[in-house]
C-alpha positions as CSV (number, residue, x, y, z in Angstrom):
1,M,0.0,0.0,0.0
2,G,1.3,3.5,-0.8
3,F,1.7,5.3,2.5
4,W,0.7,8.5,0.8
5,G,-2.6,7.0,-0.2
6,F,-3.2,5.8,3.4
7,V,-2.6,9.3,4.8
8,R,-4.5,11.1,2.0
9,A,-7.6,8.9,2.6
10,Q,-7.7,9.8,6.3
11,A,-7.3,13.6,5.5
12,R,-10.3,13.3,3.1
13,L,-12.3,11.3,5.7
14,H,-11.9,14.3,8.0
15,R,-13.5,16.6,5.3
16,M,-16.4,14.2,4.7
17,A,-19.9,15.6,5.2
18,L,-22.3,13.4,7.2
19,A,-26.1,13.1,7.0
20,P,-27.9,14.4,10.1
21,S,-28.9,10.8,11.1
22,A,-25.2,9.8,11.1
23,R,-24.2,12.8,13.1
24,A,-26.9,12.0,15.7
25,A,-25.7,8.4,15.9
26,L,-22.1,9.5,16.5
27,R,-23.0,12.1,19.2
28,R,-22.0,9.7,22.0
29,P,-18.9,7.6,21.0
30,A,-19.9,4.1,22.1
31,A,-16.4,2.6,21.8
32,I,-14.9,5.1,24.1
33,A,-17.7,4.3,26.6
34,D,-16.4,0.7,26.8
35,Q,-19.2,-0.8,24.8
36,P,-18.4,-4.1,22.9
37,K,-17.7,-4.0,19.2
38,V,-20.7,-5.4,17.3
39,G,-19.3,-5.6,13.8
40,R,-16.9,-4.3,11.2
41,P,-18.8,-2.1,8.8
42,S,-16.8,-0.7,6.0
43,L,-16.8,2.5,3.9
44,R,-16.5,1.6,0.3
45,G,-17.5,2.7,-3.2
46,G,-19.0,5.8,-4.8
47,K,-19.2,9.1,-2.8
48,E,-18.9,7.2,0.5
49,N,-15.4,5.9,-0.4
50,A,-12.7,7.1,1.9
51,E,-10.4,7.4,-1.2
52,V,-12.6,9.7,-3.2
53,G,-11.3,11.2,-6.4
54,A,-9.5,14.5,-6.6
55,Q,-12.4,16.0,-8.4
56,N,-14.5,15.9,-5.2
57,D,-12.0,17.9,-3.0
58,A,-13.7,21.2,-3.5
59,K,-17.2,19.7,-2.9
60,D,-15.9,18.0,0.3
61,A,-14.4,21.2,1.6
62,A,-17.6,23.2,1.0
63,E,-19.8,20.5,2.6
64,G,-17.3,20.2,5.5
65,G,-17.7,23.9,6.2
66,A,-21.5,23.6,6.4
67,Q,-21.1,20.7,8.7
68,S,-18.8,22.6,11.0
69,S,-21.5,25.2,11.6
70,A,-24.1,22.5,12.1
71,N,-22.0,20.7,14.7
72,D,-20.7,23.5,16.8
73,G,-19.5,22.2,20.1
74,A,-19.0,18.6,19.0
75,A,-15.2,18.7,19.5
76,A,-15.7,20.0,23.1
77,R,-18.2,17.3,23.9
78,L,-15.9,14.6,22.7
79,L,-13.0,16.0,24.6
80,E,-15.0,16.2,27.8
81,F,-16.4,12.8,27.4
82,T,-13.0,11.3,26.8
83,L,-11.6,12.9,30.0
84,E,-14.6,11.6,31.9
85,T,-14.0,8.1,30.5
86,L,-10.3,8.3,31.5
87,A,-11.2,9.4,35.0
88,E,-13.8,6.7,35.4
89,R,-11.2,4.0,34.4
90,I,-8.6,5.4,36.8
91,G,-11.1,5.2,39.7
92,R,-12.5,1.8,38.8
93,G,-9.2,0.1,37.9
94,P,-7.9,1.4,40.1
95,L,-5.1,3.0,38.0
96,P,-3.5,5.6,40.3
97,G,-0.4,5.7,38.1
98,L,-2.4,7.7,35.5
99,A,-3.8,10.2,37.8
100,A,-1.1,12.8,37.3
101,A,-1.4,12.6,33.5
102,L,-5.2,13.1,33.8
103,E,-4.7,16.1,36.0
104,R,-2.4,17.7,33.4
105,L,-4.7,16.9,30.6
106,R,-7.7,18.4,32.4
107,H,-5.7,21.5,33.3
108,R,-5.0,22.2,29.6
109,A,-8.3,21.1,28.1
110,A,-9.8,24.5,27.9
111,E,-7.1,25.5,25.4
112,F,-8.3,22.9,22.9
113,R,-12.1,22.7,23.4
114,D,-13.0,24.7,20.3
115,A,-12.3,23.1,16.9
116,S,-14.0,22.6,13.6
117,P,-15.7,19.1,13.9
118,S,-14.6,16.3,11.6
119,F,-15.6,12.7,11.1
120,L,-13.1,10.6,13.1
121,H,-12.3,6.9,12.8
122,L,-10.2,6.8,16.0
123,D,-8.6,3.4,15.1
124,Y,-7.1,4.3,11.8
125,H,-4.1,2.2,11.0
126,P,-2.9,0.1,8.1
127,Q,-4.7,-3.1,9.3
128,N,-8.0,-1.3,9.1
129,V,-7.5,0.1,5.6
130,L,-8.4,-2.0,2.5
131,V,-6.3,-1.5,-0.6
132,K,-6.2,-2.6,-4.2
133,G,-2.8,-1.9,-5.7
134,P,-1.9,1.7,-4.8
135,R,-5.5,2.7,-4.1
136,V,-7.4,2.8,-0.8
137,T,-10.7,1.0,-1.5
138,G,-12.3,1.0,2.0
139,V,-11.9,1.5,5.7
140,V,-13.2,-1.0,8.3
141,D,-13.8,-1.3,12.0
142,W,-15.8,1.8,12.8
143,A,-16.5,0.9,16.5
144,H,-14.6,4.0,17.7
145,A,-16.1,6.5,15.2
146,A,-17.1,9.9,16.5
147,I,-17.3,13.6,15.6
148,G,-14.6,15.8,17.0
149,D,-11.3,17.5,16.5
150,R,-9.3,15.9,13.6
151,H,-6.1,16.3,15.7
152,F,-7.5,13.5,18.0
153,D,-7.7,11.1,15.0
154,A,-4.3,12.0,13.7
155,A,-2.8,11.7,17.2
156,T,-4.4,8.3,17.7
157,T,-2.9,7.0,14.4
158,A,0.5,8.4,15.4
159,L,0.2,6.7,18.7
160,I,-0.6,3.3,17.1
161,L,2.3,3.6,14.7
162,S,4.7,4.6,17.5
163,T,3.8,2.0,20.1
164,S,2.6,-1.2,18.4
165,A,5.2,-3.7,19.2
166,M,4.7,-7.3,18.0
167,E,6.5,-10.5,18.6
168,H,6.2,-11.5,15.0
169,P,7.7,-10.5,12.7
170,R,10.9,-10.3,14.7
171,W,11.8,-6.8,13.3
172,M,8.6,-5.3,14.9
173,R,9.6,-6.3,18.4
174,D,10.6,-3.8,21.1
175,N,14.2,-3.8,20.0
176,P,16.5,-1.3,18.2
177,A,15.3,-2.3,14.7
178,G,11.6,-2.3,15.7
179,N,11.9,1.0,17.5
180,N,13.7,2.7,14.6
181,L,11.0,1.4,12.2
182,R,8.2,2.7,14.4
183,R,9.9,6.1,14.7
184,T,10.3,6.3,10.9
185,F,6.7,5.3,10.2
186,N,5.4,7.9,12.7
187,A,7.6,10.7,11.4
188,L,6.6,9.9,7.8
189,Y,2.9,9.8,8.7
190,L,2.9,13.1,10.6
191,A,4.9,14.8,7.8
192,L,2.5,13.6,5.1
193,Y,-0.6,14.4,7.0
194,H,0.6,17.9,7.9
195,A,1.5,18.5,4.2
196,S,-2.0,17.4,3.2
197,A,-3.9,19.1,6.1
198,P,-1.8,21.5,8.1
199,M,-2.1,20.9,11.9
200,D,-1.7,23.0,15.0
201,L,1.3,21.2,16.5
202,R,0.5,22.2,20.1
203,R,-3.0,20.8,19.7
204,L,-1.6,17.6,18.2
205,R,0.8,17.1,21.1
206,Y,-2.1,17.6,23.6
207,Y,-4.2,15.0,21.8
208,Q,-1.2,12.6,21.6
209,G,-1.1,12.7,25.3
210,L,-4.8,12.2,25.6
211,A,-4.9,9.4,23.1
212,G,-2.0,7.7,24.8
213,A,-3.5,7.9,28.3
214,L,-6.8,6.6,27.0
215,R,-5.2,3.6,25.4
216,L,-3.0,2.9,28.4
217,S,-6.0,3.1,30.7
218,M,-7.8,0.5,28.4
219,L,-4.8,-1.8,28.7
220,G,-4.7,-1.2,32.5
221,M,-8.3,-2.1,32.8
222,M,-7.7,-5.3,30.8
223,R,-5.0,-6.3,33.3
224,M,-6.9,-5.3,36.4
225,R,-10.4,-6.4,35.5
226,G,-10.2,-8.4,32.3
227,P,-10.8,-7.5,28.6
228,Q,-14.6,-7.7,29.1
229,S,-14.4,-4.6,31.3
230,V,-13.7,-2.5,28.2
231,G,-16.0,-4.4,25.9
232,L,-13.3,-6.7,24.3
233,R,-13.2,-10.5,23.9
234,A,-11.3,-12.5,26.5
235,G,-8.5,-13.4,24.1
236,A,-7.6,-9.7,23.7
237,I,-5.5,-9.9,26.9
238,S,-2.7,-11.4,24.7
239,E,-2.2,-8.0,23.2
240,V,-1.3,-6.5,26.6
241,T,2.4,-7.4,26.5
242,P,5.2,-5.9,28.6
243,S,6.7,-4.4,25.4
244,V,3.5,-2.5,24.5
245,L,3.0,-1.3,28.1
246,R,6.6,-0.1,28.2
247,L,6.3,1.8,24.9
248,L,3.0,3.3,25.8
249,T,4.0,4.3,29.3
250,G,7.1,6.2,28.0
251,Y,5.0,7.8,25.2
252,V,2.3,9.1,27.6
253,A,5.0,10.4,30.0
254,R,6.7,12.3,27.2
255,K,3.5,13.8,25.8
256,T,1.9,14.8,29.1
257,G,5.1,15.6,31.2
258,A,3.7,13.5,34.0
259,A,5.0,10.4,35.8
260,V,3.1,7.4,34.5
261,S,2.8,3.8,35.6
262,I,0.5,0.8,35.2
263,P,0.0,-2.0,37.8
């Protein structure tokens, strides 16, 4: 898959206009609220394709502007809801090692409440993108979809690219080769996305900390209370490896400036 196509499809997704019924359905993000995934719908074909043709760019931008006015406050609602979810997990876990990060995120939240709303996937990474040759033909796994600040979606993708350590293949482990590869993918992704849709880098860094803390709290809940506590199948616990926890803990500490730990 062409990495540029992967990034370009996400940037266009953020400009996509939604029908009122879809906006209403996405008002409360079920996945962040720890509801189980019920399917893997995809976005394919015609005007609904995430990889729309270049001739639709002007139309997408115009419709996106109208949608921004219609959804005023959506980004603030999603931000507040995410902070509440993080606080609830910290208290229920319990996960006291994330409390300082939450305090810093709450302290700065007012700076980033206002933003033009976009359609967010919130689990956008190469394994959820369908391709045919160099073209992106669809995007699957919409359980986390919401309306909010596009920086949140970009930050989540950057987080996944930066911290997804796997035992197989060997070169994706938490070792010098794997860590260098993850840094390269993350740097390339952020550069290409910023070139396609310029970002506020302070806002991006804030959302990187928020996305990281949210993901780390999910893994912490899985360790403390089982995957079912965050709406996942029992076998998902195999993904909570020491390597992933180590990478995520360091990532959240760097982005928030707080000491971070997980039981």
